[in-house]
RODO-2510 file (C-alpha; in nm, 4 decimals, decimal comma):
residues 442
     n   res          X          Y          Z
     1     m    12,5435    11,6656    12,2287
     2     s    12,4440    11,3163    12,2140
     3     e    12,3923    11,1680    11,8955
     4     k    12,1962    10,8088    11,8227
     5     p    12,1517    10,5899    11,5300
     6     v    11,8154    10,5417    11,3499
     7     l    11,8631    10,1866    11,2447
     8     m    11,6998     9,9957    10,9435
     9     p    11,4371     9,7836    11,1148
    10     k    11,3700     9,4323    11,0435
    11     m    11,0772     9,3838    10,8616
    12     g    10,9886     9,0116    10,7870
    13     e    11,2082     8,6788    10,7977
    14     s    11,3144     8,6842    10,4631
    15     i    11,3649     9,0391    10,4302
    16     a    11,7415     9,1260    10,4302
    17     e    11,7666     9,4866    10,2610
    18     a    11,5226     9,7802    10,1793
    19     t    11,5561    10,0651     9,9192
    20     i    11,5272    10,4403    10,0119
    21     i    11,2372    10,5655     9,8356
    22     r    11,2221    10,9385     9,9960
    23     w    11,3567    11,1164    10,2359
    24     l    11,0629    11,3290    10,5030
    25     k    11,2906    11,5194    10,6808
    26     n    11,6232    11,7312    10,5887
    27     e    11,9206    11,7571    10,8084
    28     g    11,8849    12,0266    11,0561
    29     d    11,5077    11,9447    11,0979
    30     k    11,3616    11,8998    11,4519
    31     v    11,2048    11,5547    11,4721
    32     e    10,9831    11,3831    11,7537
    33     k    11,0002    11,0471    11,8900
    34     d    10,8303    10,8153    11,6423
    35     e    10,7872    11,1012    11,3803
    36     p    10,8457    10,9328    11,0519
    37     l    11,1780    11,0006    10,8879
    38     v    11,2051    10,8040    10,5562
    39     e    11,0061    10,5868    10,3393
    40     i    11,1438    10,2709    10,2507
    41     a    11,0546     9,9839     9,9847
    42     t    11,1168     9,5905    10,0007
    43     d    11,0066     9,3201     9,7548
    44     k    10,7046     9,2949     9,9515
    45     v    10,5631     9,6272    10,0703
    46     d    10,6298    10,0000    10,1508
    47     s    10,6856    10,1299    10,4699
    48     e    10,8342    10,4224    10,6825
    49     i    11,1237    10,4513    10,9403
    50     p    11,0019    10,6353    11,2535
    51     s    11,2866    10,8220    11,4525
    52     t    11,3655    10,6583    11,7605
    53     e    11,4458    10,9920    11,9584
    54     a    11,3189    11,3233    11,9841
    55     g    11,5758    11,5454    11,8742
    56     i    11,7669    11,6892    11,5334
    57     l    11,8165    11,5185    11,2226
    58     v    12,2098    11,5548    11,1976
    59     k    12,2964    11,3087    10,9110
    60     k    12,1240    11,1419    10,6515
    61     l    12,3704    10,8548    10,5874
    62     y    12,2016    10,7149    10,2611
    63     n    12,0362    10,8897     9,9751
    64     d    11,7370    10,7958     9,7681
    65     g    11,7613    10,4846     9,5785
    66     d    12,0230    10,3682     9,8152
    67     v    12,0032     9,9901     9,9212
    68     v    12,0452     9,9516    10,3016
    69     k    12,0579     9,6166    10,4855
    70     v    11,8808     9,5286    10,7794
    71     g    12,0241     9,6248    11,1125
    72     e    12,2447     9,9128    10,9717
    73     p    12,1987    10,2909    11,0468
    74     v    12,0307    10,5192    10,8047
    75     a    12,0688    10,8566    11,0102
    76     m    12,2024    11,0271    11,3240
    77     i    11,9527    11,1829    11,5488
    78     s    12,0923    11,4276    11,7945
    79     a    11,9192    11,3773    12,1369
    80     s    11,9701    11,7324    12,2563
    81     g    11,7542    12,0167    12,1165
    82     a    12,0208    12,2886    12,1258
    83     a    12,0917    12,3072    11,7754
    84     a    11,7620    12,3090    11,6740
    85     a    11,7861    12,6874    11,5516
    86     v    12,1098    12,6682    11,3851
    87     a    12,2243    12,4680    11,0815
    88     p    12,4940    12,2012    11,1337
    89     t    12,8500    12,3757    11,1423
    90     a    13,1968    12,1890    11,0229
    91     p    13,2783    12,0519    11,3702
    92     v    12,9146    11,8834    11,3775
    93     a    12,9641    11,7244    11,0695
    94     q    13,2857    11,6121    11,1546
    95     s    13,1771    11,4621    11,4985
    96     v    12,8648    11,2819    11,2943
    97     e    13,1310    11,1566    11,0513
    98     t    13,2914    11,0051    11,3298
    99     a    13,0083    10,8591    11,4976
   100     a    12,9289    10,6742    11,1572
   101     a    13,2169    10,5551    11,1445
   102     e    13,2421    10,4336    11,5070
   103     i    12,8946    10,2632    11,4385
   104     e    13,0368    10,0976    11,0977
   105     k    13,2879     9,9455    11,3005
   106     t    13,0633     9,7673    11,5432
   107     i    12,8761     9,6200    11,2011
   108     p    13,0466     9,2321    11,1453
   109     a    13,1776     9,2800    10,8245
   110     p    13,0673     8,9810    10,5668
   111     a    13,3008     8,6807    10,5652
   112     a    13,5134     8,6389    10,2736
   113     p    13,3453     8,4709     9,9898
   114     v    13,4802     8,0995     9,9784
   115     v    13,4832     8,0045     9,6087
   116     a    13,4639     7,6668     9,6751
   117     a    13,1635     7,6935     9,9044
   118     a    12,9528     7,7862     9,6193
   119     p    12,6652     7,6114     9,5616
   120     i    12,6243     7,4444     9,2493
   121     s    12,2350     7,3271     9,2697
   122     g    11,9719     7,5593     9,0887
   123     d    11,7572     7,5845     9,4073
   124     r    11,9395     7,8916     9,5937
   125     f    11,7129     8,1885     9,6387
   126     y    11,7855     8,4793     9,4655
   127     s    11,6205     8,8075     9,5493
   128     p    11,4242     9,0115     9,3020
   129     l    11,7067     9,2865     9,3064
   130     v    11,9959     9,0287     9,2452
   131     m    11,7972     8,8746     8,9859
   132     n    11,7210     9,2166     8,8085
   133     i    12,0944     9,3043     8,7732
   134     a    12,1788     8,9508     8,6669
   135     r    11,9215     9,0452     8,3584
   136     t    12,0709     9,3660     8,3158
   137     e    12,4468     9,2363     8,2931
   138     g    12,3473     8,9466     8,1030
   139     i    12,4429     8,6812     8,3908
   140     s    12,2983     8,3522     8,2779
   141     m    12,1421     8,1300     8,5848
   142     s    12,3875     7,8893     8,5614
   143     e    12,6639     8,1518     8,5757
   144     l    12,4580     8,3132     8,8679
   145     e    12,4931     7,9558     9,0225
   146     t    12,8472     8,0099     9,0597
   147     i    12,8904     8,3314     9,2336
   148     p    12,9978     8,2979     9,5812
   149     g    12,7474     8,4401     9,8494
   150     t    12,8103     8,6332    10,1708
   151     g    12,4473     8,6272    10,2553
   152     k    12,2511     8,4242    10,5166
   153     e    12,2436     8,0617    10,3852
   154     g    12,5173     8,1395    10,1321
   155     r    12,2611     8,3885     9,9585
   156     v    12,4183     8,6131     9,6729
   157     t    12,3868     8,9880     9,7703
   158     k    12,3934     9,2950     9,6221
   159     s    12,7300     9,3206     9,6685
   160     d    12,8570     9,0137     9,5879
   161     i    12,6864     9,0067     9,2303
   162     l    12,8179     9,3756     9,1847
   163     a    13,1901     9,2424     9,2588
   164     w    13,1288     8,9756     9,0260
   165     v    13,0303     9,2135     8,7499
   166     k    13,3538     9,4385     8,8165
   167     n    13,5721     9,1666     8,7917
   168     r    13,4179     8,9224     8,4955
   169     g    13,6492     9,0347     8,2846
   170     n    13,9906     9,0238     8,5003
   171     a    13,9583     8,6257     8,5275
   172     p    14,2892     8,4802     8,4582
   173     a    14,2777     8,3362     8,0661
   174     a    14,4942     8,0403     8,1828
   175     s    14,1411     7,9593     8,4098
   176     a    13,9693     7,8379     8,0883
   177     t    14,2380     7,6142     7,9662
   178     p    14,3451     7,3215     8,1787
   179     a    14,7062     7,3296     8,2929
   180     a    14,9380     7,0394     8,2044
   181     n    14,7793     6,7599     8,4187
   182     n    14,6670     6,3997     8,3734
   183     t    14,3177     6,4685     8,2813
   184     p    14,2259     6,2682     7,9164
   185     a    14,1154     6,4992     7,6521
   186     a    13,8212     6,3254     7,5640
   187     v    13,6629     6,4085     7,9424
   188     v    13,7544     6,7451     7,8660
   189     n    13,5767     6,7785     7,5191
   190     s    13,2514     6,5704     7,6651
   191     t    13,1564     6,8458     7,8493
   192     p    12,8496     7,0283     7,7618
   193     a    12,8283     7,3750     7,6852
   194     i    12,6325     7,6087     7,9130
   195     k    12,3314     7,7083     7,7977
   196     e    12,2531     8,0749     7,8125
   197     a    11,9496     8,2041     7,9732
   198     p    11,7056     8,3175     7,6822
   199     k    11,6910     8,7010     7,6193
   200     a    11,3714     8,8941     7,5590
   201     p    11,3399     8,9830     7,1851
   202     a    11,3206     9,2836     7,0857
   203     v    11,0306     9,5335     7,0249
   204     s    10,9744     9,7866     6,7341
   205     l    10,7492    10,0682     6,7738
   206     n    10,4824    10,1850     6,5615
   207     a    10,3254    10,5081     6,4828
   208     g    10,0761    10,5861     6,7984
   209     d    10,2469    10,3529     7,0170
   210     e    10,2957    10,4725     7,3966
   211     i    10,5861    10,3831     7,6217
   212     v    10,4579    10,3146     7,9871
   213     e    10,7239    10,2882     8,2603
   214     m    10,6784    10,0089     8,4456
   215     d    10,6266    10,0987     8,8230
   216     r    10,8179     9,9853     9,1134
   217     v    10,5967     9,7192     9,2290
   218     r    10,5079     9,6065     8,8666
   219     k    10,8899     9,5533     8,8169
   220     l    10,9137     9,3386     9,1461
   221     i    10,6171     9,1289     9,0596
   222     a    10,7315     9,0719     8,7135
   223     d    11,0956     8,9819     8,8639
   224     h    10,9219     8,7351     9,0969
   225     m    10,6631     8,5659     8,8453
   226     v    11,0127     8,5045     8,6334
   227     m    11,1907     8,3386     8,9191
   228     s    10,9023     8,1373     9,0139
   229     k    10,8534     8,0019     8,6974
   230     s    11,2329     7,9201     8,6662
   231     v    11,2738     7,7616     8,9768
   232     s    10,9324     7,5375     8,9883
   233     p    10,7955     7,3047     8,7245
   234     h    10,4485     7,4024     8,7247
   235     v    10,1740     7,1490     8,6630
   236     t     9,7886     7,2406     8,7015
   237     s     9,5259     6,9894     8,8225
   238     f     9,1415     7,1127     8,7596
   239     v     8,8397     6,9851     8,9540
   240     e     8,4747     7,1066     8,8833
   241     a     8,2640     7,1508     9,2233
   242     d     7,9090     7,1543     9,2835
   243     v     7,8754     7,4222     9,5435
   244     t     7,4944     7,4889     9,5359
   245     n     7,4605     7,4050     9,9119
   246     l     7,7253     7,6721     9,9796
   247     v     7,5769     7,9240     9,7588
   248     l     7,2266     7,8651     9,9003
   249     w     7,3484     7,8711    10,2506
   250     r     7,5264     8,1955    10,2130
   251     d     7,2320     8,3271    10,0520
   252     k     7,0138     8,2555    10,3414
   253     i     7,2279     8,3899    10,6273
   254     k     7,4225     8,7005    10,4573
   255     n     7,1502     8,9483    10,5570
   256     d     7,1233     8,8957    10,8936
   257     f     7,5255     8,8341    10,9563
   258     k     7,5238     9,1734    10,8061
   259     k     7,3009     9,3416    11,0428
   260     r     7,4427     9,1549    11,3622
   261     e     7,8202     9,1958    11,2557
   262     g     7,8289     9,5063    11,0299
   263     e     8,0376     9,3459    10,7802
   264     n     7,9906     9,1282    10,4498
   265     i     8,0582     8,7424    10,4683
   266     t     8,2025     8,6483    10,1270
   267     f     8,2993     8,3392     9,9815
   268     t     8,6739     8,3735    10,0673
   269     p     8,6735     8,2941    10,4121
   270     i     8,4844     7,9743    10,3118
   271     f     8,7526     7,8676    10,0664
   272     i     8,9853     7,9246    10,2921
   273     e     8,8450     7,7082    10,6163
   274     a     8,8058     7,4495    10,3001
   275     v     9,1990     7,5114    10,1927
   276     a     9,3043     7,4566    10,5699
   277     r     9,1217     7,1558    10,6326
   278     a     9,2475     6,9671    10,3318
   279     i     9,6330     7,0812    10,4543
   280     k     9,5737     6,9185    10,7420
   281     d     9,4367     6,5791    10,5431
   282     f     9,7686     6,6749    10,2955
   283     p    10,0476     6,8081    10,4900
   284     m    10,2897     6,7474    10,2184
   285     i    10,1385     7,0585    10,0282
   286     n    10,2153     7,3016    10,3334
   287     i    10,6090     7,3084    10,2442
   288     s    10,9129     7,4634    10,1117
   289     v    11,2168     7,3603     9,9067
   290     d    11,5597     7,4393    10,0237
   291     g    11,8572     7,2913     9,7687
   292     d    11,7643     6,9003     9,8338
   293     k    11,6074     6,9412    10,1912
   294     i    11,1966     6,9696    10,2028
   295     i    11,0955     7,2244    10,4887
   296     r    10,7591     7,0795    10,6358
   297     r    10,5607     7,3591    10,7915
   298     k    10,4374     7,3733    11,1471
   299     n    10,1878     7,6563    11,0825
   300     i     9,9104     7,6894    10,8044
   301     n     9,9369     8,0447    10,6892
   302     i     9,7297     8,1059    10,3886
   303     g     9,7896     8,3994    10,1792
   304     m     9,5051     8,5613     9,9515
   305     a     9,5895     8,7617     9,6427
   306     a     9,4233     9,0968     9,6637
   307     a     9,4010     9,3435     9,3623
   308     q     9,4900     9,7270     9,4820
   309     p     9,3402    10,0622     9,2552
   310     s     9,6563    10,0622     9,0952
   311     g     9,6268     9,7290     8,9451
   312     n     9,9034     9,5546     9,0915
   313     l     9,8595     9,2543     9,3464
   314     i     9,9479     9,1826     9,7091
   315     v     9,8936     8,9197     9,9064
   316     p     9,8105     8,9682    10,2614
   317     v     9,8227     8,6225    10,5063
   318     i     9,5845     8,4725    10,7332
   319     k     9,8369     8,3358    10,9779
   320     n     9,7254     7,9841    11,1643
   321     a     9,4044     7,9800    10,9549
   322     d     9,3204     7,6330    11,0691
   323     t     9,2983     7,7535    11,4272
   324     m     9,0196     8,0296    11,3592
   325     n     8,6743     7,9642    11,3157
   326     l     8,4374     8,0861    11,0239
   327     l     8,3244     8,4108    11,1915
   328     g     8,7099     8,4689    11,2712
   329     l     8,8343     8,3981    10,9120
   330     t     8,5781     8,6724    10,7899
   331     r     8,6598     8,9305    11,0073
   332     t     9,0423     8,8840    10,9407
   333     v     8,9644     8,8697    10,5530
   334     n     8,7777     9,1545    10,5594
   335     d     9,0244     9,3680    10,7404
   336     l     9,3247     9,2608    10,5476
   337     a     9,1173     9,2953    10,2280
   338     n     9,0577     9,6605    10,2983
   339     r     9,3519     9,7460    10,4188
   340     a     9,5105     9,6187    10,1548
   341     r     9,3251     9,7998     9,9031
   342     a     9,4167    10,1228    10,1217
   343     n     9,7842    10,0392    10,0813
   344     k     9,7801    10,0127    10,4708
   345     l     9,9594     9,6650    10,5328
   346     v    10,2518     9,6583    10,7560
   347     p    10,5491     9,4114    10,6536
   348     d    10,4460     9,1495    10,8797
   349     e    10,0852     9,0913    10,7272
   350     i    10,2518     8,9763    10,4130
   351     q    10,5124     8,7550    10,5346
   352     g    10,5052     8,4061    10,6583
   353     g    10,2602     8,2240    10,3866
   354     t    10,2692     7,8452    10,3241
   355     y     9,9933     7,8430    10,0964
   356     t     9,8334     8,0986     9,8495
   357     i     9,4425     8,1277     9,6982
   358     t     9,3663     8,3547     9,4266
   359     n     9,0216     8,4253     9,2883
   360     v     9,0284     8,4709     8,9350
   361     g     8,6156     8,4169     8,9759
   362     s     8,6252     8,7870     9,0695
   363     f     8,7322     8,8685     8,7220
   364     g     8,4603     8,6826     8,5802
   365     n     8,7123     8,3859     8,4640
   366     v     8,5846     8,0134     8,5316
   367     m     8,9610     7,8878     8,5938
   368     g     9,3012     7,9731     8,5583
   369     t     9,6807     7,8531     8,5598
   370     p     9,8066     8,0372     8,8639
   371     i    10,1944     8,0827     8,9228
   372     i    10,3542     7,9628     9,2409
   373     n    10,4311     8,2416     9,5173
   374     q    10,7950     8,1133     9,6388
   375     p    10,9030     7,9705     9,8632
   376     q    10,5518     7,8046     9,8544
   377     v    10,5069     7,4713     9,6351
   378     a    10,1124     7,5266     9,5507
   379     i     9,8660     7,8233     9,4769
   380     l     9,5085     7,7409     9,4504
   381     a     9,2838     7,9446     9,1985
   382     v     8,8814     7,9829     9,2538
   383     g     8,6899     8,0531     8,9304
   384     a     8,3455     8,1949     8,9224
   385     i     8,0537     8,0307     9,0412
   386     r     7,7690     7,9474     8,7405
   387     k     7,4648     7,8126     8,7005
   388     k     7,4504     7,5100     8,4870
   389     p     7,2605     7,1949     8,3760
   390     a     7,4503     6,8962     8,5665
   391     v     7,3396     6,5479     8,5813
   392     l     7,2027     6,4072     8,9596
   393     e     7,2075     6,0641     9,0501
   394     t     6,8741     5,9766     9,2730
   395     e     6,7087     5,6783     9,3789
   396     f     6,4799     5,7029     9,1139
   397     g     6,7584     5,7508     8,8448
   398     d     6,9595     6,0351     8,6822
   399     v     6,8145     6,3617     8,6707
   400     i     6,9467     6,6752     8,5067
   401     a     6,9088     6,9821     8,7513
   402     i     7,0175     7,3396     8,7307
   403     r     7,3557     7,3813     8,9992
   404     h     7,5941     7,6429     9,1035
   405     m     7,9022     7,4990     8,9541
   406     m     8,2762     7,6321     8,9841
   407     f     8,6612     7,5439     8,8557
   408     l     8,9332     7,4730     9,1233
   409     s     9,2699     7,5123     8,9696
   410     h     9,5505     7,3976     9,1341
   411     s     9,9282     7,4871     9,0357
   412     y    10,1924     7,2973     9,2237
   413     d    10,5603     7,2483     9,1798
   414     h    10,6622     6,8945     9,0158
   415     r    10,9842     6,8448     9,1839
   416     v    10,7909     6,7599     9,5146
   417     v    10,4227     6,7174     9,4780
   418     d    10,3453     6,4613     9,2076
   419     g    10,0459     6,4324     9,0275
   420     a     9,8650     6,2036     9,2792
   421     l     9,8932     6,4451     9,5834
   422     g     9,8334     6,7657     9,3715
   423     g     9,4946     6,6102     9,2052
   424     m     9,3932     6,4541     9,5571
   425     f     9,4461     6,7628     9,7382
   426     v     9,2176     6,9823     9,5335
   427     r     8,9978     6,7023     9,5171
   428     r     8,9666     6,7142     9,8916
   429     v     8,9105     7,1178     9,8800
   430     a     8,6149     7,0342     9,6365
   431     d     8,4440     6,7570     9,8775
   432     y     8,4412     7,0011    10,1646
   433     l     8,2991     7,2618     9,9854
   434     e     8,0379     7,0137     9,7961
   435     q     7,9602     6,8694    10,1628
   436     w     7,8333     7,1967    10,2858
   437     d     7,5871     7,1775    10,5505
   438     v     7,2839     7,4213    10,4605
   439     n     7,2086     7,4349    10,8284
   440     r     7,5426     7,5486    10,9598
   441     e     7,5135     7,8245    11,2278
   442     i     7,7830     8,1353    11,2420
***
């Protein structure tokens, strides 16, 4: 009987591991090729692993809640249907264990951590899982930065931080006190004390209070937001835009567009088009930071924050948005938004974003101060469009008129985006919206 492994698939350029949520099949069950075996979750999206073979599930190599690295086997499938009617016997189980052991031998062991190579800057990326373990174990950011990482590009993995916690109390006492050497005492005493990360205050409960457990997605969002604020010094610039021409144009064409295309045209693809054009004018907004290096992105991939029925947010990404016309953007935005609400997105559709837009106006808000979606360096919040009196300059003098106005709120990482660049970028987005051609065809 031939047995083959089912591997944890690659689900995106930044995803290195996933968590087993629930097995859909039991050991001994018959499975068809491409039939879902197990539900998994990453810090981005939930998904399923299908069987790569038709046969019998003879062994689960992980349990619910276990974290599995990409490329590792999660189960063993018998390619023969001979054992379908009988439960696995001891010899079969033994052969499965042997096969699993052989597979493990083919997986390269992580390189031994080199303490001297541990980065000392605060710009190293940490996954939400590692950050959560650090908070639970009371590990400060300064201590976290000293942990040697065996992951890609020196990143700290779950195994690295758990090993650090296990050996935390076993460090030799002599390491805290300098051995006899020639270091002047004044130099030793001048070393600044390491400031511990602030801890959340204790919360008291009152009569009638209800405790609601965060769901898994909300915990991941919370971890990501805290990480973003700790990594990037946020600055926000605001611009008020007169979008009267844009509103009048959409009102004029939306009914015919719906009849012709069978779907609505919203303001979102228009905002995305304006942002993509502004990024081409100011490409240093379309970057990421890696330590003391700046990664300038070639592609313009714009994420749009979408609310799910649960109240959680997800950010599907429009890849190469600058290469699409307005009709293509509209179709892509509607498709991604509909599937985001139905939780039908695949992992690749929420990966690779280089800039993000969030529409706070959909909740009736006029402006906001959004948090950067790491590892990006900027995010734009578009506010509600409202009629307001505004002063217009005409050839006959200034007049007051009723105009459609909106605020654009641009948050950016002040490590690499200064106020001039951040302010000019959002002003350019506003210019593209204000200069809308009322006779434009789509």
